All heavy atoms as TSV, in Angstrom:
chain	resi	resn	atom	element	x	y	z
A	1	MET	N	N	111.033	122.036	132.939
A	1	MET	CA	C	111.949	122.968	132.381
A	1	MET	C	C	111.689	124.378	133.068
A	1	MET	O	O	112.672	125.130	133.207
A	1	MET	CB	C	111.809	123.001	130.921
A	1	MET	CG	C	112.958	123.840	130.214
A	1	MET	SD	S	114.507	123.025	130.517
A	1	MET	CE	C	115.574	124.262	130.493
A	2	LYS	N	N	110.478	124.650	133.265
A	2	LYS	CA	C	110.178	125.932	133.938
A	2	LYS	C	C	110.813	126.168	135.195
A	2	LYS	O	O	111.239	127.215	135.580
A	2	LYS	CB	C	108.638	126.146	134.089
A	2	LYS	CG	C	107.948	126.508	132.779
A	2	LYS	CD	C	106.535	126.823	133.016
A	2	LYS	CE	C	105.838	127.202	131.691
A	2	LYS	NZ	N	104.412	127.492	131.963
A	3	LYS	N	N	110.927	125.011	136.005
A	3	LYS	CA	C	111.538	125.087	137.369
A	3	LYS	C	C	112.998	125.581	137.220
A	3	LYS	O	O	113.417	126.433	137.994
A	3	LYS	CB	C	111.469	123.683	137.977
A	3	LYS	CG	C	112.048	123.595	139.269
A	3	LYS	CD	C	111.967	122.209	139.899
A	3	LYS	CE	C	112.799	122.047	141.113
A	3	LYS	NZ	N	112.795	120.632	141.598
A	4	GLN	N	N	113.756	125.046	136.302
A	4	GLN	CA	C	115.064	125.399	136.088
A	4	GLN	C	C	115.219	126.876	135.609
A	4	GLN	O	O	116.150	127.574	136.128
A	4	GLN	CB	C	115.855	124.589	135.100
A	4	GLN	CG	C	116.230	123.146	135.547
A	4	GLN	CD	C	115.059	122.244	135.244
A	4	GLN	OE1	O	114.053	122.540	134.732
A	4	GLN	NE2	N	115.377	120.916	135.617
A	5	LEU	N	N	114.347	127.340	134.844
A	5	LEU	CA	C	114.338	128.707	134.442
A	5	LEU	C	C	114.039	129.713	135.539
A	5	LEU	O	O	114.598	130.749	135.691
A	5	LEU	CB	C	113.535	128.932	133.239
A	5	LEU	CG	C	113.909	128.285	131.941
A	5	LEU	CD1	C	112.865	128.477	130.838
A	5	LEU	CD2	C	115.277	128.802	131.500
A	6	TYR	N	N	113.125	129.272	136.442
A	6	TYR	CA	C	112.719	130.096	137.586
A	6	TYR	C	C	113.956	130.182	138.542
A	6	TYR	O	O	114.166	131.233	139.155
A	6	TYR	CB	C	111.505	129.635	138.300
A	6	TYR	CG	C	110.186	129.817	137.550
A	6	TYR	CD1	C	109.327	128.799	137.513
A	6	TYR	CD2	C	109.986	131.002	136.815
A	6	TYR	CE1	C	108.072	129.028	136.798
A	6	TYR	CE2	C	108.841	131.173	136.078
A	6	TYR	CZ	C	107.843	130.224	136.135
A	6	TYR	OH	O	106.706	130.313	135.415
A	7	VAL	N	N	114.618	129.093	138.784
A	7	VAL	CA	C	115.728	129.048	139.665
A	7	VAL	C	C	116.848	129.996	139.025
A	7	VAL	O	O	117.515	130.807	139.773
A	7	VAL	CB	C	116.293	127.698	139.855
A	7	VAL	CG1	C	117.670	127.607	140.598
A	7	VAL	CG2	C	115.289	126.804	140.625
A	8	TYR	N	N	117.094	129.935	137.726
A	8	TYR	CA	C	118.117	130.777	137.111
A	8	TYR	C	C	117.711	132.218	137.253
A	8	TYR	O	O	118.613	133.085	137.479
A	8	TYR	CB	C	118.230	130.316	135.601
A	8	TYR	CG	C	119.396	131.086	134.962
A	8	TYR	CD1	C	120.667	130.716	135.397
A	8	TYR	CD2	C	119.198	131.882	133.923
A	8	TYR	CE1	C	121.752	131.399	134.795
A	8	TYR	CE2	C	120.260	132.507	133.294
A	8	TYR	CZ	C	121.517	132.288	133.739
A	8	TYR	OH	O	122.609	132.933	133.122
A	9	LEU	N	N	116.440	132.531	137.101
A	9	LEU	CA	C	115.979	133.914	137.231
A	9	LEU	C	C	116.227	134.428	138.648
A	9	LEU	O	O	116.693	135.552	138.832
A	9	LEU	CB	C	114.512	134.045	136.917
A	9	LEU	CG	C	113.877	135.381	137.045
A	9	LEU	CD1	C	114.439	136.388	136.093
A	9	LEU	CD2	C	112.416	135.304	136.935
A	10	VAL	N	N	115.924	133.550	139.606
A	10	VAL	CA	C	116.215	133.948	141.071
A	10	VAL	C	C	117.689	134.185	141.291
A	10	VAL	O	O	118.104	135.117	141.945
A	10	VAL	CB	C	115.674	132.937	142.011
A	10	VAL	CG1	C	116.181	133.108	143.380
A	10	VAL	CG2	C	114.078	132.950	141.950
A	11	LEU	N	N	118.561	133.307	140.692
A	11	LEU	CA	C	120.005	133.452	140.829
A	11	LEU	C	C	120.551	134.732	140.235
A	11	LEU	O	O	121.332	135.541	140.739
A	11	LEU	CB	C	120.771	132.274	140.207
A	11	LEU	CG	C	120.589	131.003	140.948
A	11	LEU	CD1	C	121.206	129.854	140.100
A	11	LEU	CD2	C	121.315	131.117	142.262
A	12	ILE	N	N	119.974	135.128	139.046
A	12	ILE	CA	C	120.404	136.345	138.411
A	12	ILE	C	C	119.937	137.613	139.242
A	12	ILE	O	O	120.707	138.559	139.431
A	12	ILE	CB	C	119.804	136.480	137.019
A	12	ILE	CG1	C	120.545	135.462	136.080
A	12	ILE	CG2	C	119.937	137.872	136.390
A	12	ILE	CD1	C	119.959	135.418	134.684
A	13	LEU	N	N	118.750	137.492	139.792
A	13	LEU	CA	C	118.201	138.569	140.640
A	13	LEU	C	C	119.019	138.728	141.886
A	13	LEU	O	O	119.290	139.881	142.322
A	13	LEU	CB	C	116.674	138.441	140.923
A	13	LEU	CG	C	115.756	138.567	139.741
A	13	LEU	CD1	C	114.317	138.234	140.185
A	13	LEU	CD2	C	115.805	140.029	139.221
A	14	ALA	N	N	119.424	137.624	142.451
A	14	ALA	CA	C	120.248	137.684	143.614
A	14	ALA	C	C	121.610	138.281	143.326
A	14	ALA	O	O	122.160	139.053	144.157
A	14	ALA	CB	C	120.446	136.236	144.212
A	15	PHE	N	N	122.182	137.967	142.167
A	15	PHE	CA	C	123.458	138.583	141.771
A	15	PHE	C	C	123.324	140.093	141.588
A	15	PHE	O	O	124.146	140.850	142.066
A	15	PHE	CB	C	123.847	137.959	140.457
A	15	PHE	CG	C	125.212	138.371	139.948
A	15	PHE	CD1	C	126.367	138.039	140.599
A	15	PHE	CD2	C	125.253	139.138	138.776
A	15	PHE	CE1	C	127.592	138.451	140.130
A	15	PHE	CE2	C	126.543	139.564	138.272
A	15	PHE	CZ	C	127.664	139.258	139.021
A	16	ILE	N	N	122.223	140.506	140.975
A	16	ILE	CA	C	121.991	141.954	140.838
A	16	ILE	C	C	121.791	142.680	142.147
A	16	ILE	O	O	122.390	143.702	142.428
A	16	ILE	CB	C	120.856	142.152	139.826
A	16	ILE	CG1	C	121.201	141.728	138.486
A	16	ILE	CG2	C	120.309	143.646	139.853
A	16	ILE	CD1	C	120.024	141.724	137.471
A	17	VAL	N	N	120.968	142.121	142.990
A	17	VAL	CA	C	120.758	142.675	144.317
A	17	VAL	C	C	122.051	142.763	145.093
A	17	VAL	O	O	122.293	143.758	145.873
A	17	VAL	CB	C	119.606	141.865	145.089
A	17	VAL	CG1	C	119.517	142.258	146.544
A	17	VAL	CG2	C	118.319	142.044	144.385
A	18	TYR	N	N	122.829	141.700	145.127
A	18	TYR	CA	C	124.078	141.691	145.842
A	18	TYR	C	C	124.939	142.929	145.292
A	18	TYR	O	O	125.568	143.634	146.081
A	18	TYR	CB	C	124.881	140.403	145.619
A	18	TYR	CG	C	126.206	140.458	146.193
A	18	TYR	CD1	C	126.532	140.547	147.601
A	18	TYR	CD2	C	127.312	140.649	145.330
A	18	TYR	CE1	C	127.789	140.692	148.028
A	18	TYR	CE2	C	128.604	140.768	145.768
A	18	TYR	CZ	C	128.838	140.767	147.157
A	18	TYR	OH	O	130.152	140.969	147.566
A	19	ASN	N	N	125.126	142.995	144.054
A	19	ASN	CA	C	125.948	144.008	143.497
A	19	ASN	C	C	125.420	145.432	143.672
A	19	ASN	O	O	126.186	146.461	143.746
A	19	ASN	CB	C	126.193	143.787	141.957
A	19	ASN	CG	C	127.281	142.754	141.807
A	19	ASN	OD1	O	128.340	142.769	142.453
A	19	ASN	ND2	N	127.024	141.776	140.964
A	20	GLN	N	N	124.163	145.630	143.889
A	20	GLN	CA	C	123.601	146.914	144.104
A	20	GLN	C	C	123.633	147.291	145.576
A	20	GLN	O	O	123.814	148.544	145.827
A	20	GLN	CB	C	122.104	146.988	143.560
A	20	GLN	CG	C	122.057	146.886	142.050
A	20	GLN	CD	C	122.629	148.096	141.435
A	20	GLN	OE1	O	122.562	149.212	141.926
A	20	GLN	NE2	N	123.377	147.894	140.316
A	21	PHE	N	N	123.323	146.317	146.520
A	21	PHE	CA	C	123.102	146.789	147.938
A	21	PHE	C	C	123.998	146.163	148.837
A	21	PHE	O	O	124.236	146.707	150.005
A	21	PHE	CB	C	121.620	146.406	148.256
A	21	PHE	CG	C	120.637	147.046	147.375
A	21	PHE	CD1	C	119.877	146.237	146.542
A	21	PHE	CD2	C	120.376	148.382	147.336
A	21	PHE	CE1	C	118.899	146.788	145.658
A	21	PHE	CE2	C	119.461	148.969	146.561
A	21	PHE	CZ	C	118.709	148.181	145.604
A	22	PHE	N	N	124.537	144.947	148.657
A	22	PHE	CA	C	125.249	144.284	149.735
A	22	PHE	C	C	126.739	143.918	149.352
A	22	PHE	O	O	127.245	142.884	149.772
A	22	PHE	CB	C	124.547	142.907	150.005
A	22	PHE	CG	C	123.136	143.033	150.379
A	22	PHE	CD1	C	122.136	142.669	149.561
A	22	PHE	CD2	C	122.838	143.621	151.673
A	22	PHE	CE1	C	120.772	142.835	149.921
A	22	PHE	CE2	C	121.510	143.760	152.037
A	22	PHE	CZ	C	120.491	143.337	151.147
A	23	GLN	N	N	127.357	144.780	148.653
A	23	GLN	CA	C	128.805	144.528	148.332
A	23	GLN	C	C	129.637	144.643	149.574
A	23	GLN	O	O	129.363	145.466	150.405
A	23	GLN	CB	C	129.248	145.600	147.268
A	23	GLN	CG	C	128.711	145.339	145.912
A	23	GLN	CD	C	129.354	146.247	144.882
A	23	GLN	OE1	O	129.997	147.268	145.273
A	23	GLN	NE2	N	129.106	145.954	143.598
A	24	VAL	N	N	130.688	143.777	149.548
A	24	VAL	CA	C	131.699	143.837	150.550
A	24	VAL	C	C	132.676	145.052	150.286
A	24	VAL	O	O	132.946	145.326	149.154
A	24	VAL	CB	C	132.471	142.482	150.576
A	24	VAL	CG1	C	133.536	142.462	151.596
A	24	VAL	CG2	C	131.427	141.337	150.758
A	25	GLN	N	N	133.128	145.628	151.363
A	25	GLN	CA	C	133.947	146.831	151.169
A	25	GLN	C	C	135.319	146.535	150.601
A	25	GLN	O	O	135.891	147.302	149.972
A	25	GLN	CB	C	134.019	147.602	152.460
A	25	GLN	CG	C	132.725	148.164	152.944
A	25	GLN	CD	C	132.093	149.160	151.897
A	25	GLN	OE1	O	132.826	149.949	151.269
A	25	GLN	NE2	N	130.849	149.128	151.738
A	26	ASP	N	N	135.847	145.333	150.981
A	26	ASP	CA	C	137.160	144.976	150.539
A	26	ASP	C	C	137.051	144.614	149.048
A	26	ASP	O	O	136.316	143.713	148.644
A	26	ASP	CB	C	137.683	143.731	151.360
A	26	ASP	CG	C	139.030	143.285	150.924
A	26	ASP	OD1	O	139.834	144.211	150.437
A	26	ASP	OD2	O	139.310	142.059	150.990
A	27	GLU	N	N	137.818	145.252	148.240
A	27	GLU	CA	C	137.785	145.051	146.773
A	27	GLU	C	C	138.094	143.683	146.278
A	27	GLU	O	O	137.490	143.116	145.422
A	27	GLU	CB	C	138.586	146.146	146.052
A	27	GLU	CG	C	138.490	146.199	144.604
A	27	GLU	CD	C	137.087	146.632	144.117
A	27	GLU	OE1	O	136.470	147.476	144.842
A	27	GLU	OE2	O	136.612	146.183	143.028
A	28	ARG	N	N	139.168	143.139	146.897
A	28	ARG	CA	C	139.591	141.800	146.504
A	28	ARG	C	C	138.470	140.750	146.909
A	28	ARG	O	O	138.219	139.849	146.061
A	28	ARG	CB	C	140.942	141.449	147.138
A	28	ARG	CG	C	142.036	142.286	146.569
A	28	ARG	CD	C	143.337	141.851	147.238
A	28	ARG	NE	N	143.704	140.487	146.745
A	28	ARG	CZ	C	144.754	139.839	147.164
A	28	ARG	NH1	N	145.455	140.339	148.175
A	28	ARG	NH2	N	144.995	138.675	146.721
A	29	THR	N	N	137.951	140.791	148.022
A	29	THR	CA	C	136.899	139.931	148.451
A	29	THR	C	C	135.702	140.070	147.628
A	29	THR	O	O	135.032	139.053	147.217
A	29	THR	CB	C	136.588	140.050	149.935
A	29	THR	OG1	O	137.738	140.053	150.686
A	29	THR	CG2	C	135.572	139.079	150.471
A	30	ASN	N	N	135.307	141.250	147.270
A	30	ASN	CA	C	134.094	141.547	146.488
A	30	ASN	C	C	134.323	140.987	145.049
A	30	ASN	O	O	133.422	140.400	144.500
A	30	ASN	CB	C	133.879	143.103	146.434
A	30	ASN	CG	C	132.524	143.394	145.726
A	30	ASN	OD1	O	131.589	142.648	145.995
A	30	ASN	ND2	N	132.518	144.350	144.894
A	31	SER	N	N	135.564	141.118	144.486
A	31	SER	CA	C	135.808	140.560	143.167
A	31	SER	C	C	135.722	139.051	143.222
A	31	SER	O	O	135.223	138.476	142.304
A	31	SER	CB	C	137.229	141.048	142.701
A	31	SER	OG	O	137.206	142.376	142.525
A	32	LEU	N	N	136.227	138.420	144.279
A	32	LEU	CA	C	136.222	136.956	144.467
A	32	LEU	C	C	134.757	136.513	144.500
A	32	LEU	O	O	134.387	135.511	143.826
A	32	LEU	CB	C	136.964	136.507	145.668
A	32	LEU	CG	C	137.001	135.066	145.968
A	32	LEU	CD1	C	137.790	134.303	144.889
A	32	LEU	CD2	C	137.640	134.758	147.376
A	33	ILE	N	N	133.957	137.192	145.311
A	33	ILE	CA	C	132.514	136.795	145.351
A	33	ILE	C	C	131.866	136.918	144.067
A	33	ILE	O	O	131.089	136.086	143.604
A	33	ILE	CB	C	131.809	137.651	146.507
A	33	ILE	CG1	C	132.340	137.255	147.831
A	33	ILE	CG2	C	130.282	137.487	146.382
A	33	ILE	CD1	C	131.882	138.208	148.958
A	34	ASN	N	N	132.112	138.086	143.342
A	34	ASN	CA	C	131.526	138.203	141.907
A	34	ASN	C	C	131.972	137.128	140.984
A	34	ASN	O	O	131.141	136.583	140.203
A	34	ASN	CB	C	131.907	139.642	141.425
A	34	ASN	CG	C	130.917	140.623	142.039
A	34	ASN	OD1	O	129.822	140.358	142.301
A	34	ASN	ND2	N	131.499	141.855	142.080
A	35	ILE	N	N	133.231	136.756	141.012
A	35	ILE	CA	C	133.704	135.745	140.141
A	35	ILE	C	C	133.141	134.322	140.426
A	35	ILE	O	O	132.739	133.655	139.539
A	35	ILE	CB	C	135.350	135.619	140.251
A	35	ILE	CG1	C	135.877	136.917	139.575
A	35	ILE	CG2	C	135.827	134.335	139.607
A	35	ILE	CD1	C	137.397	137.056	139.823
A	36	LEU	N	N	133.006	134.061	141.711
A	36	LEU	CA	C	132.375	132.767	142.133
A	36	LEU	C	C	130.911	132.751	141.761
A	36	LEU	O	O	130.366	131.730	141.264
A	36	LEU	CB	C	132.553	132.522	143.612
A	36	LEU	CG	C	133.999	132.145	144.051
A	36	LEU	CD1	C	134.040	132.137	145.552
A	36	LEU	CD2	C	134.451	130.933	143.388
A	37	PHE	N	N	130.226	133.835	141.956
A	37	PHE	CA	C	128.810	133.893	141.603
A	37	PHE	C	C	128.626	133.796	140.149
A	37	PHE	O	O	127.807	133.064	139.619
A	37	PHE	CB	C	128.228	135.249	142.127
A	37	PHE	CG	C	126.793	135.268	142.534
A	37	PHE	CD1	C	126.429	135.816	143.725
A	37	PHE	CD2	C	125.793	134.567	141.802
A	37	PHE	CE1	C	125.129	135.697	144.174
A	37	PHE	CE2	C	124.511	134.523	142.267
A	37	PHE	CZ	C	124.188	135.177	143.479
A	38	ALA	N	N	129.419	134.537	139.342
A	38	ALA	CA	C	129.317	134.438	137.910
A	38	ALA	C	C	129.661	133.024	137.402
A	38	ALA	O	O	129.012	132.479	136.499
A	38	ALA	CB	C	130.186	135.484	137.213
A	39	SER	N	N	130.629	132.405	138.034
A	39	SER	CA	C	130.949	131.040	137.632
A	39	SER	C	C	129.879	130.098	137.839
A	39	SER	O	O	129.534	129.183	137.024
A	39	SER	CB	C	132.213	130.588	138.369
A	39	SER	OG	O	133.364	131.417	138.027
A	40	PHE	N	N	129.203	130.253	139.051
A	40	PHE	CA	C	128.042	129.387	139.277
A	40	PHE	C	C	126.890	129.631	138.295
A	40	PHE	O	O	126.281	128.671	137.895
A	40	PHE	CB	C	127.576	129.620	140.746
A	40	PHE	CG	C	126.513	128.727	141.143
A	40	PHE	CD1	C	126.801	127.418	141.472
A	40	PHE	CD2	C	125.184	129.145	141.267
A	40	PHE	CE1	C	125.796	126.513	141.840
A	40	PHE	CE2	C	124.194	128.306	141.682
A	40	PHE	CZ	C	124.488	126.969	141.898
A	41	LEU	N	N	126.649	130.858	137.910
A	41	LEU	CA	C	125.668	131.174	136.958
A	41	LEU	C	C	125.993	130.521	135.654
A	41	LEU	O	O	125.075	129.883	135.041
A	41	LEU	CB	C	125.503	132.644	136.764
A	41	LEU	CG	C	124.832	133.451	137.869
A	41	LEU	CD1	C	124.906	134.976	137.612
A	41	LEU	CD2	C	123.398	133.022	137.970
A	42	PHE	N	N	127.168	130.549	135.190
A	42	PHE	CA	C	127.542	129.891	133.915
A	42	PHE	C	C	127.462	128.357	134.090
A	42	PHE	O	O	127.087	127.636	133.122
A	42	PHE	CB	C	128.903	130.302	133.410
A	42	PHE	CG	C	129.033	131.617	132.804
A	42	PHE	CD1	C	129.777	132.705	133.370
A	42	PHE	CD2	C	128.272	131.876	131.650
A	42	PHE	CE1	C	129.707	133.921	132.821
A	42	PHE	CE2	C	128.279	133.185	131.105
A	42	PHE	CZ	C	129.006	134.214	131.690
A	43	LEU	N	N	127.761	127.807	135.179
A	43	LEU	CA	C	127.712	126.414	135.476
A	43	LEU	C	C	126.226	125.973	135.405
A	43	LEU	O	O	125.922	124.921	134.833
A	43	LEU	CB	C	128.270	125.999	136.821
A	43	LEU	CG	C	128.190	124.564	137.191
A	43	LEU	CD1	C	129.132	123.730	136.338
A	43	LEU	CD2	C	128.577	124.407	138.725
A	44	TYR	N	N	125.387	126.824	135.965
A	44	TYR	CA	C	123.922	126.479	135.891
A	44	TYR	C	C	123.401	126.592	134.471
A	44	TYR	O	O	122.490	125.797	134.133
A	44	TYR	CB	C	123.121	127.374	136.798
A	44	TYR	CG	C	121.824	126.837	137.212
A	44	TYR	CD1	C	121.750	125.796	138.096
A	44	TYR	CD2	C	120.596	127.312	136.569
A	44	TYR	CE1	C	120.415	125.286	138.477
A	44	TYR	CE2	C	119.387	126.775	136.910
A	44	TYR	CZ	C	119.281	125.803	137.832
A	44	TYR	OH	O	118.144	125.215	138.128
A	45	ILE	N	N	123.918	127.479	133.630
A	45	ILE	CA	C	123.553	127.493	132.243
A	45	ILE	C	C	123.904	126.225	131.541
A	45	ILE	O	O	123.214	125.660	130.762
A	45	ILE	CB	C	124.214	128.684	131.489
A	45	ILE	CG1	C	123.594	130.064	131.872
A	45	ILE	CG2	C	124.081	128.533	129.975
A	45	ILE	CD1	C	124.268	131.240	131.408
A	46	GLY	N	N	125.135	125.701	131.834
A	46	GLY	CA	C	125.548	124.405	131.312
A	46	GLY	C	C	124.658	123.308	131.776
A	46	GLY	O	O	124.338	122.410	130.956
A	47	TYR	N	N	124.196	123.275	133.014
A	47	TYR	CA	C	123.374	122.290	133.486
A	47	TYR	C	C	121.948	122.280	132.723
A	47	TYR	O	O	121.472	121.331	132.291
A	47	TYR	CB	C	123.035	122.436	135.031
A	47	TYR	CG	C	121.927	121.613	135.549
A	47	TYR	CD1	C	122.050	120.256	135.629
A	47	TYR	CD2	C	120.727	122.202	135.852
A	47	TYR	CE1	C	121.009	119.439	136.113
A	47	TYR	CE2	C	119.668	121.477	136.403
A	47	TYR	CZ	C	119.794	120.056	136.473
A	47	TYR	OH	O	118.725	119.324	136.975
A	48	ILE	N	N	121.433	123.529	132.565
A	48	ILE	CA	C	120.107	123.698	131.782
A	48	ILE	C	C	120.359	123.143	130.320
A	48	ILE	O	O	119.468	122.400	129.808
A	48	ILE	CB	C	119.716	125.140	131.774
A	48	ILE	CG1	C	119.269	125.468	133.127
A	48	ILE	CG2	C	118.528	125.324	130.771
A	48	ILE	CD1	C	118.887	126.991	133.386
A	49	ALA	N	N	121.473	123.413	129.723
A	49	ALA	CA	C	121.707	122.952	128.400
A	49	ALA	C	C	121.764	121.444	128.351
A	49	ALA	O	O	121.319	120.820	127.429
A	49	ALA	CB	C	123.046	123.582	127.832
A	50	TYR	N	N	122.441	120.850	129.408
A	50	TYR	CA	C	122.499	119.376	129.437
A	50	TYR	C	C	121.148	118.830	129.572
A	50	TYR	O	O	120.873	117.836	128.830
A	50	TYR	CB	C	123.363	119.045	130.693
A	50	TYR	CG	C	123.405	117.562	130.984
A	50	TYR	CD1	C	124.083	116.670	130.188
A	50	TYR	CD2	C	122.685	117.048	132.044
A	50	TYR	CE1	C	124.160	115.255	130.433
A	50	TYR	CE2	C	122.700	115.706	132.360
A	50	TYR	CZ	C	123.358	114.850	131.533
A	50	TYR	OH	O	123.352	113.513	131.747
A	51	VAL	N	N	120.306	119.354	130.423
A	51	VAL	CA	C	118.943	118.893	130.590
A	51	VAL	C	C	118.151	118.959	129.284
A	51	VAL	O	O	117.488	117.993	128.836
A	51	VAL	CB	C	118.197	119.585	131.708
A	51	VAL	CG1	C	116.720	119.290	131.690
A	51	VAL	CG2	C	118.841	119.280	133.050
A	52	VAL	N	N	118.325	120.064	128.612
A	52	VAL	CA	C	117.570	120.258	127.286
A	52	VAL	C	C	118.085	119.223	126.283
A	52	VAL	O	O	117.298	118.574	125.573
A	52	VAL	CB	C	117.789	121.697	126.770
A	52	VAL	CG1	C	117.361	121.749	125.264
A	52	VAL	CG2	C	117.014	122.649	127.615
A	53	LEU	N	N	119.410	119.026	126.138
A	53	LEU	CA	C	119.945	118.060	125.165
A	53	LEU	C	C	119.469	116.616	125.539
A	53	LEU	O	O	119.178	115.835	124.638
A	53	LEU	CB	C	121.482	118.222	125.117
A	53	LEU	CG	C	121.969	119.448	124.491
A	53	LEU	CD1	C	123.461	119.520	124.582
A	53	LEU	CD2	C	121.583	119.436	123.010
A	54	LYS	N	N	119.519	116.328	126.861
A	54	LYS	CA	C	119.043	115.019	127.257
A	54	LYS	C	C	117.577	114.775	126.872
A	54	LYS	O	O	117.205	113.692	126.369
A	54	LYS	CB	C	119.237	114.956	128.833
A	54	LYS	CG	C	119.065	113.514	129.383
A	54	LYS	CD	C	119.377	113.544	130.818
A	54	LYS	CE	C	119.057	112.332	131.467
A	54	LYS	NZ	N	119.316	112.307	133.010
A	55	ARG	N	N	116.731	115.739	127.074
A	55	ARG	CA	C	115.324	115.617	126.725
A	55	ARG	C	C	115.093	115.599	125.232
A	55	ARG	O	O	114.289	114.784	124.714
A	55	ARG	CB	C	114.513	116.797	127.236
A	55	ARG	CG	C	114.292	116.756	128.732
A	55	ARG	CD	C	113.453	117.854	129.223
A	55	ARG	NE	N	113.309	117.764	130.683
A	55	ARG	CZ	C	112.667	118.683	131.417
A	55	ARG	NH1	N	112.016	119.667	130.780
A	55	ARG	NH2	N	112.601	118.538	132.656
A	56	LEU	N	N	115.990	116.308	124.449
A	56	LEU	CA	C	115.881	116.167	122.949
A	56	LEU	C	C	116.282	114.850	122.477
A	56	LEU	O	O	115.617	114.318	121.580
A	56	LEU	CB	C	116.747	117.289	122.317
A	56	LEU	CG	C	116.192	118.713	122.366
A	56	LEU	CD1	C	117.239	119.685	121.820
A	56	LEU	CD2	C	114.916	118.916	121.603
A	57	LYS	N	N	117.313	114.317	123.020
A	57	LYS	CA	C	117.756	112.949	122.692
A	57	LYS	C	C	116.749	111.941	123.007
A	57	LYS	O	O	116.460	111.035	122.229
A	57	LYS	CB	C	119.089	112.669	123.380
A	57	LYS	CG	C	119.698	111.356	122.908
A	57	LYS	CD	C	121.046	111.161	123.613
A	57	LYS	CE	C	121.639	109.840	123.160
A	57	LYS	NZ	N	122.940	109.550	123.859
A	58	LYS	N	N	116.119	112.065	124.148
A	58	LYS	CA	C	115.120	111.106	124.629
A	58	LYS	C	C	113.864	111.234	123.690
A	58	LYS	O	O	113.286	110.116	123.361
A	58	LYS	CB	C	114.731	111.445	126.105
A	58	LYS	CG	C	113.735	110.415	126.645
A	58	LYS	CD	C	113.438	110.840	128.077
A	58	LYS	CE	C	112.438	109.808	128.684
A	58	LYS	NZ	N	112.213	110.110	130.159
A	59	SER	N	N	113.483	112.379	123.299
A	59	SER	CA	C	112.199	112.538	122.485
A	59	SER	C	C	112.556	112.149	121.016
A	59	SER	O	O	111.628	111.703	120.332
A	59	SER	CB	C	111.760	113.989	122.476
A	59	SER	OG	O	112.675	114.879	121.867
A	60	SER	N	N	113.802	112.213	120.574
A	60	SER	CA	C	114.100	111.796	119.198
A	60	SER	C	C	114.133	110.293	119.032
A	60	SER	O	O	113.969	109.815	117.903
A	60	SER	CB	C	115.456	112.411	118.746
A	60	SER	OG	O	116.543	111.788	119.445
A	61	LYS	N	N	114.264	109.523	120.078
A	61	LYS	CA	C	114.278	108.076	120.061
A	61	LYS	C	C	112.905	107.508	119.922
A	61	LYS	O	O	112.735	106.366	119.527
A	61	LYS	CB	C	114.942	107.464	121.295
A	61	LYS	CG	C	116.418	107.632	121.341
A	61	LYS	CD	C	117.065	106.922	122.525
A	61	LYS	CE	C	118.582	107.052	122.487
A	61	LYS	NZ	N	119.227	106.335	123.599
A	62	LYS	N	N	111.818	108.258	120.216
A	62	LYS	CA	C	110.470	107.722	120.120
A	62	LYS	C	C	110.060	107.602	118.761
A	62	LYS	O	O	110.318	107.973	117.774
A	62	LYS	CB	C	109.532	108.668	120.880
A	62	LYS	CG	C	109.748	108.653	122.339
A	62	LYS	CD	C	108.704	109.575	123.034
A	62	LYS	CE	C	108.914	109.378	124.548
A	62	LYS	NZ	N	108.019	110.248	125.241
């Protein structure tokens, strides 16, 4: 589980660094990149929740 949290932390830091230093000058393209990045972050949260629920279900059967 720590591995997924470390990956999520790196993704969040990459999102912050991009928005602080590497933004695209075109406003529409920058918005598109931010929307895609944020969508991927939320998708990864869903993946982490799925893994946690799968482990909880597996441990409750024992």
